[in-house]
N, C-alpha and C positions, 0 to 999 in steps of 0.2 A: 274493446269491451272485455271485461273479465270473463273467464270460463269457470272458475272455481266458485262454488256456491257461497262460501264465506266472503270471498272478495266482492261478489255481487251485493251481499248484504252490507258490507262496509261502505260501498259506494252509496247505497241508499241512506245509511245512517249519517254519513258525512254530509250528504246533500241536505238532510233535515236539520242537522246542527248548524250548517252554514247559513241556512235560511233564518233560523232562530237568532243566530248571532247578528246577522245583518239587520233584522228587525230591531233588536235591542240597541244596536249601535246607532241606528237611524233615529230612534226615539230619544236617545241621549243627545244627539246633535241638535234635534229639533228643540228640545227643552233649553239647551244652551243658547240657541239663536233667539228664542222667545225672550229669554232673560236679557240678552244683549239689547234687543229691540226695546224692551221695557225700560232699561236703564237709560238708553239714549233718548227715549221719549220723555224722560223727566219725571214720571210718576213714581214717587217713592214707595207707595203701598203696593202697586202692581209689581214693581221691581223686587221688593222683598218677597212677595209671594212667588214670583218667577225664580228667584234665587233658591228658595226652599224646594221648589219643584225640580230645578236643575240638579241640585245636590242629591235629591232623592233618586233621580234617574241615574246619576253617576254611581251611587251606592248600589242600586239594583244591578247595574251592568257589572260592577265589581263582584257582587255576590254570585252572579251567573257565570263568571269567568271570562267575560268579554273584555274587560279592562283589568290591567294589573293594578294592584293596590297602590303602588307608588304613583302610577300614572293618574289614578283617580284622585289621590290626595293632592297632587300638583294641580289638577284641573279645578278642584274645589277651592284650593287656596287662591288661585288666580282669579276665579270668579268673585270670591269674597273680597279680595283686595280691590278689584275693579268696582264692585258695588260701593265699598267704603270710600273710595277715591271720588266717585261721581256723585254720591249723595251727601258728602260732607260739606 
């Protein structure tokens, strides 16, 4: 454990940020899983809504700094291609 006051504060701040990042990352993964389940279920309308929701979650994670912009772009592209392939 740290002895210096500023180091103790940094530990608390890092713990808070780690928790926030974990929550955002988990919400993003959940949105993606719901999208994949909807596409595999065969319902086009539900899949389209889930795709929009997943892309929104990815964008929010990027804005918060949890995902890199190129990583987010790649994920969105792959999800969109999967949607187009399965619903065509």
